[in-house]
N, CA, C and O atoms as a printed pandas DataFrame, in Angstrom:
     atom_number atom_name residue_name chain_id  residue_number  x_coord  y_coord  z_coord
0              1         N          MET        A               1    0.831   -1.202    0.000
1              2        CA          MET        A               1    0.000    0.000    0.000
2              3         C          MET        A               1    0.869    1.258    0.000
3              4         O          MET        A               1    0.510    2.262   -0.615
4              5         N          ASN        A               2    2.010    1.204    0.687
5              6        CA          ASN        A               2    2.870    2.387    0.749
6              7         C          ASN        A               2    3.451    2.740   -0.618
7              8         O          ASN        A               2    3.603    3.919   -0.935
8              9         N          SER        A               3    3.777    1.735   -1.430
9             10        CA          SER        A               3    4.324    2.040   -2.748
10            11         C          SER        A               3    3.284    2.744   -3.613
11            12         O          SER        A               3    3.632    3.575   -4.451
12            13         N          ILE        A               4    2.016    2.416   -3.415
13            14        CA          ILE        A               4    0.950    3.097   -4.155
14            15         C          ILE        A               4    0.891    4.570   -3.749
15            16         O          ILE        A               4    0.680    5.441   -4.592
16            17         N          LEU        A               5    1.076    4.845   -2.457
17            18        CA          LEU        A               5    1.085    6.237   -2.001
18            19         C          LEU        A               5    2.199    7.026   -2.661
19            20         O          LEU        A               5    2.000    8.171   -3.065
20            21         N          TYR        A               6    3.368    6.419   -2.771
21            22        CA          TYR        A               6    4.489    7.119   -3.390
22            23         C          TYR        A               6    4.263    7.332   -4.877
23            24         O          TYR        A               6    4.634    8.377   -5.413
24            25         N          ILE        A               7    3.666    6.366   -5.549
25            26        CA          ILE        A               7    3.360    6.528   -6.976
26            27         C          ILE        A               7    2.372    7.662   -7.171
27            28         O          ILE        A               7    2.547    8.498   -8.057
28            29         N          ILE        A               8    1.330    7.694   -6.344
29            30        CA          ILE        A               8    0.339    8.771   -6.437
30            31         C          ILE        A               8    0.993   10.118   -6.137
31            32         O          ILE        A               8    0.709   11.110   -6.808
32            33         N          ALA        A               9    1.864   10.155   -5.133
33            34        CA          ALA        A               9    2.534   11.400   -4.778
34            35         C          ALA        A               9    3.397   11.904   -5.926
35            36         O          ALA        A               9    3.391   13.099   -6.222
36            37         N          VAL        A              10    4.129   11.023   -6.570
37            38        CA          VAL        A              10    4.977   11.432   -7.697
38            39         C          VAL        A              10    4.124   11.961   -8.845
39            40         O          VAL        A              10    4.459   12.979   -9.450
40            41         N          ILE        A              11    3.030   11.277   -9.144
41            42        CA          ILE        A              11    2.143   11.733  -10.216
42            43         C          ILE        A              11    1.579   13.118   -9.896
43            44         O          ILE        A              11    1.494   13.976  -10.775
44            45         N          LEU        A              12    1.196   13.332   -8.642
45            46        CA          LEU        A              12    0.636   14.626   -8.260
46            47         C          LEU        A              12    1.685   15.727   -8.321
47            48         O          LEU        A              12    1.377   16.847   -8.730
48            49         N          VAL        A              13    2.918   15.430   -7.920
49            50        CA          VAL        A              13    3.983   16.431   -7.982
50            51         C          VAL        A              13    4.296   16.784   -9.433
51            52         O          VAL        A              13    4.507   17.953   -9.755
52            53         N          ILE        A              14    4.327   15.788  -10.303
53            54        CA          ILE        A              14    4.557   16.056  -11.723
54            55         C          ILE        A              14    3.426   16.912  -12.288
55            56         O          ILE        A              14    3.671   17.852  -13.044
56            57         N          GLY        A              15    2.193   16.584  -11.922
57            58        CA          GLY        A              15    1.053   17.395  -12.368
58            59         C          GLY        A              15    1.135   18.815  -11.867
59            60         O          GLY        A              15    0.793   19.756  -12.584
60            61         N          TRP        A              16    1.595   18.975  -10.617
61            62        CA          TRP        A              16    1.749   20.320  -10.061
62            63         C          TRP        A              16    2.803   21.093  -10.825
63            64         O          TRP        A              16    2.601   22.264  -11.148
64            65         N          ALA        A              17    3.932   20.450  -11.121
65            66        CA          ALA        A              17    5.018   21.124  -11.835
66            67         C          ALA        A              17    4.577   21.549  -13.230
67            68         O          ALA        A              17    4.863   22.664  -13.665
68            69         N          ILE        A              18    3.887   20.668  -13.918
69            70        CA          ILE        A              18    3.399   21.002  -15.267
70            71         C          ILE        A              18    2.406   22.155  -15.191
71            72         O          ILE        A              18    2.480   23.094  -15.983
72            73         N          GLY        A              19    1.491   22.086  -14.256
73            74        CA          GLY        A              19    0.480   23.138  -14.120
74            75         C          GLY        A              19    1.075   24.470  -13.711
75            76         O          GLY        A              19    0.615   25.522  -14.155
76            77         N          THR        A              20    2.110   24.432  -12.855
77            78        CA          THR        A              20    2.736   25.673  -12.415
78            79         C          THR        A              20    3.424   26.368  -13.575
79            80         O          THR        A              20    3.316   27.585  -13.725
80            81         N          PHE        A              21    4.130   25.603  -14.397
81            82        CA          PHE        A              21    4.851   26.211  -15.515
82            83         C          PHE        A              21    3.912   26.575  -16.661
83            84         O          PHE        A              21    4.232   27.466  -17.447
84            85         N          ALA        A              22    2.790   25.926  -16.774
85            86        CA          ALA        A              22    1.868   26.201  -17.872
86            87         C          ALA        A              22    0.782   27.204  -17.474
87            88         O          ALA        A              22    0.052   27.693  -18.337
88            89         N          TYR        A              23    0.667   27.513  -16.185
89            90        CA          TYR        A              23   -0.375   28.421  -15.681
90            91         C          TYR        A              23   -1.766   27.986  -16.124
91            92         O          TYR        A              23   -2.594   28.824  -16.478
92            93         N          ALA        A              24   -2.027   26.684  -16.106
93            94        CA          ALA        A              24   -3.272   26.179  -16.660
94            95         C          ALA        A              24   -4.380   26.070  -15.620
95            96         O          ALA        A              24   -5.489   26.549  -15.859
96            97         N          ALA        A              25   -4.109   25.452  -14.474
97            98        CA          ALA        A              25   -5.195   25.095  -13.570
98            99         C          ALA        A              25   -5.276   25.960  -12.318
99           100         O          ALA        A              25   -6.201   25.792  -11.523
100          101         N          GLY        A              26   -4.358   26.857  -12.124
101          102        CA          GLY        A              26   -4.423   27.767  -10.983
102          103         C          GLY        A              26   -4.324   27.073   -9.640
103          104         O          GLY        A              26   -3.394   26.302   -9.402
104          105         N          GLY        A              27   -5.288   27.343   -8.752
105          106        CA          GLY        A              27   -5.252   26.842   -7.387
106          107         C          GLY        A              27   -5.403   25.339   -7.270
107          108         O          GLY        A              27   -4.964   24.762   -6.275
108          109         N          LEU        A              28   -6.005   24.685   -8.245
109          110        CA          LEU        A              28   -6.190   23.238   -8.191
110          111         C          LEU        A              28   -4.850   22.512   -8.144
111          112         O          LEU        A              28   -4.716   21.503   -7.452
112          113         N          ILE        A              29   -3.872   23.012   -8.865
113          114        CA          ILE        A              29   -2.556   22.382   -8.895
114          115         C          ILE        A              29   -1.913   22.430   -7.511
115          116         O          ILE        A              29   -1.260   21.472   -7.099
116          117         N          HIS        A              30   -2.089   23.513   -6.807
117          118        CA          HIS        A              30   -1.503   23.635   -5.476
118          119         C          HIS        A              30   -2.186   22.693   -4.483
119          120         O          HIS        A              30   -1.545   22.196   -3.557
120          121         N          ILE        A              31   -3.470   22.451   -4.672
121          122        CA          ILE        A              31   -4.168   21.469   -3.845
122          123         C          ILE        A              31   -3.585   20.076   -4.100
123          124         O          ILE        A              31   -3.407   19.295   -3.165
124          125         N          LEU        A              32   -3.289   19.767   -5.364
125          126        CA          LEU        A              32   -2.673   18.487   -5.690
126          127         C          LEU        A              32   -1.300   18.360   -5.039
127          128         O          LEU        A              32   -0.931   17.278   -4.582
128          129         N          LEU        A              33   -0.544   19.447   -4.994
129          130        CA          LEU        A              33    0.768   19.421   -4.344
130          131         C          LEU        A              33    0.627   19.126   -2.854
131          132         O          LEU        A              33    1.393   18.334   -2.305
132          133         N          VAL        A              34   -0.329   19.745   -2.207
133          134        CA          VAL        A              34   -0.548   19.510   -0.782
134          135         C          VAL        A              34   -0.924   18.052   -0.540
135          136         O          VAL        A              34   -0.447   17.444    0.419
136          137         N          ILE        A              35   -1.765   17.487   -1.388
137          138        CA          ILE        A              35   -2.139   16.082   -1.250
138          139         C          ILE        A              35   -0.920   15.182   -1.429
139          140         O          ILE        A              35   -0.770   14.195   -0.709
140          141         N          ALA        A              36   -0.055   15.512   -2.377
141          142        CA          ALA        A              36    1.154   14.715   -2.599
142          143         C          ALA        A              36    2.076   14.767   -1.385
143          144         O          ALA        A              36    2.624   13.743   -0.978
144          145         N          ILE        A              37    2.246   15.934   -0.816
145          146        CA          ILE        A              37    3.108   16.077    0.363
146          147         C          ILE        A              37    2.527   15.292    1.534
147          148         O          ILE        A              37    3.268   14.636    2.266
148          149         N          ILE        A              38    1.217   15.352    1.717
149          150        CA          ILE        A              38    0.575   14.597    2.791
150          151         C          ILE        A              38    0.777   13.097    2.582
151          152         O          ILE        A              38    1.019   12.371    3.546
152          153         N          ALA        A              39    0.681   12.626    1.342
153          154        CA          ALA        A              39    0.877   11.203    1.066
154          155         C          ALA        A              39    2.294   10.771    1.412
155          156         O          ALA        A              39    2.494    9.700    1.985
156          157         N          VAL        A              40    3.278   11.597    1.067
157          158        CA          VAL        A              40    4.665   11.267    1.396
158          159         C          VAL        A              40    4.870   11.283    2.904
159          160         O          VAL        A              40    5.521   10.390    3.448
160          161         N          LEU        A              41    4.330   12.275    3.581
161          162        CA          LEU        A              41    4.482   12.349    5.033
162          163         C          LEU        A              41    3.830   11.157    5.721
163          164         O          LEU        A              41    4.375   10.632    6.692
164          165         N          LEU        A              42    2.680   10.724    5.237
165          166        CA          LEU        A              42    2.033    9.548    5.814
166          167         C          LEU        A              42    2.916    8.317    5.654
167          168         O          LEU        A              42    3.015    7.502    6.571
168          169         N          GLY        A              43    3.554    8.178    4.504
169          170        CA          GLY        A              43    4.451    7.054    4.297
170          171         C          GLY        A              43    5.635    7.094    5.240
171          172         O          GLY        A              43    6.047    6.058    5.762
172          173         N          VAL        A              44    6.187    8.274    5.464
173          174        CA          VAL        A              44    7.329    8.416    6.367
174          175         C          VAL        A              44    6.908    8.163    7.805
175          176         O          VAL        A              44    7.621    7.487    8.548
176          177         N          ILE        A              45    5.772    8.689    8.204
177          178        CA          ILE        A              45    5.284    8.513    9.581
178          179         C          ILE        A              45    4.983    7.049    9.862
179          180         O          ILE        A              45    5.203    6.579   10.978
180          181         N          ARG        A              46    4.488    6.329    8.880
181          182        CA          ARG        A              46    4.165    4.920    9.086
182          183         C          ARG        A              46    5.401    4.035    9.164
183          184         O          ARG        A              46    5.290    2.833    9.406
184          185         N          GLY        A              47    6.577    4.619    8.961
185          186        CA          GLY        A              47    7.797    3.878    9.187
186          187         C          GLY        A              47    8.496    3.361    7.953
187          188         O          GLY        A              47    9.460    2.606    8.070
188          189         N          ARG        A              48    8.053    3.733    6.802
189          190        CA          ARG        A              48    8.741    3.292    5.588
190          191         C          ARG        A              48   10.031    4.090    5.465
191          192         O          ARG        A              48   10.034    5.312    5.616
192          193         N          SER        A              49   11.124    3.391    5.190
193          194        CA          SER        A              49   12.408    4.073    5.086
194          195         C          SER        A              49   12.503    4.825    3.770
195          196         O          SER        A              49   12.028    4.356    2.736
196          197         N          VAL        A              50   13.112    5.975    3.820
197          198        CA          VAL        A              50   13.282    6.801    2.627
198          199         C          VAL        A              50   14.562    6.340    1.916
199          200         O          VAL        A              50   15.613    6.210    2.543
200          201         N          VAL        A              51   14.468    6.100    0.632
201          202        CA          VAL        A              51   15.634    5.598   -0.117
202          203         C          VAL        A              51   16.556    6.735   -0.454
203          204         O          VAL        A              51   17.594    6.523   -1.081
Protein backbone atom coordinates (compact mmCIF):
# COMPACT_ATOMS: atom_id res chain seq x y z
CA MET A 1 0.00 0.00 0.00
CA ASN A 2 2.87 2.39 0.75
CA SER A 3 4.32 2.04 -2.75
CA ILE A 4 0.95 3.10 -4.16
CA LEU A 5 1.09 6.24 -2.00
CA TYR A 6 4.49 7.12 -3.39
CA ILE A 7 3.36 6.53 -6.98
CA ILE A 8 0.34 8.77 -6.44
CA ALA A 9 2.53 11.40 -4.78
CA VAL A 10 4.98 11.43 -7.70
CA ILE A 11 2.14 11.73 -10.22
CA LEU A 12 0.64 14.63 -8.26
CA VAL A 13 3.98 16.43 -7.98
CA ILE A 14 4.56 16.06 -11.72
CA GLY A 15 1.05 17.40 -12.37
CA TRP A 16 1.75 20.32 -10.06
CA ALA A 17 5.02 21.12 -11.84
CA ILE A 18 3.40 21.00 -15.27
CA GLY A 19 0.48 23.14 -14.12
CA THR A 20 2.74 25.67 -12.42
CA PHE A 21 4.85 26.21 -15.52
CA ALA A 22 1.87 26.20 -17.87
CA TYR A 23 -0.37 28.42 -15.68
CA ALA A 24 -3.27 26.18 -16.66
CA ALA A 25 -5.20 25.09 -13.57
CA GLY A 26 -4.42 27.77 -10.98
CA GLY A 27 -5.25 26.84 -7.39
CA LEU A 28 -6.19 23.24 -8.19
CA ILE A 29 -2.56 22.38 -8.89
CA HIS A 30 -1.50 23.64 -5.48
CA ILE A 31 -4.17 21.47 -3.84
CA LEU A 32 -2.67 18.49 -5.69
CA LEU A 33 0.77 19.42 -4.34
CA VAL A 34 -0.55 19.51 -0.78
CA ILE A 35 -2.14 16.08 -1.25
CA ALA A 36 1.15 14.72 -2.60
CA ILE A 37 3.11 16.08 0.36
CA ILE A 38 0.58 14.60 2.79
CA ALA A 39 0.88 11.20 1.07
CA VAL A 40 4.66 11.27 1.40
CA LEU A 41 4.48 12.35 5.03
CA LEU A 42 2.03 9.55 5.81
CA GLY A 43 4.45 7.05 4.30
CA VAL A 44 7.33 8.42 6.37
CA ILE A 45 5.28 8.51 9.58
CA ARG A 46 4.17 4.92 9.09
CA GLY A 47 7.80 3.88 9.19
CA ARG A 48 8.74 3.29 5.59
CA SER A 49 12.41 4.07 5.09
CA VAL A 50 13.28 6.80 2.63
CA VAL A 51 15.63 5.60 -0.12
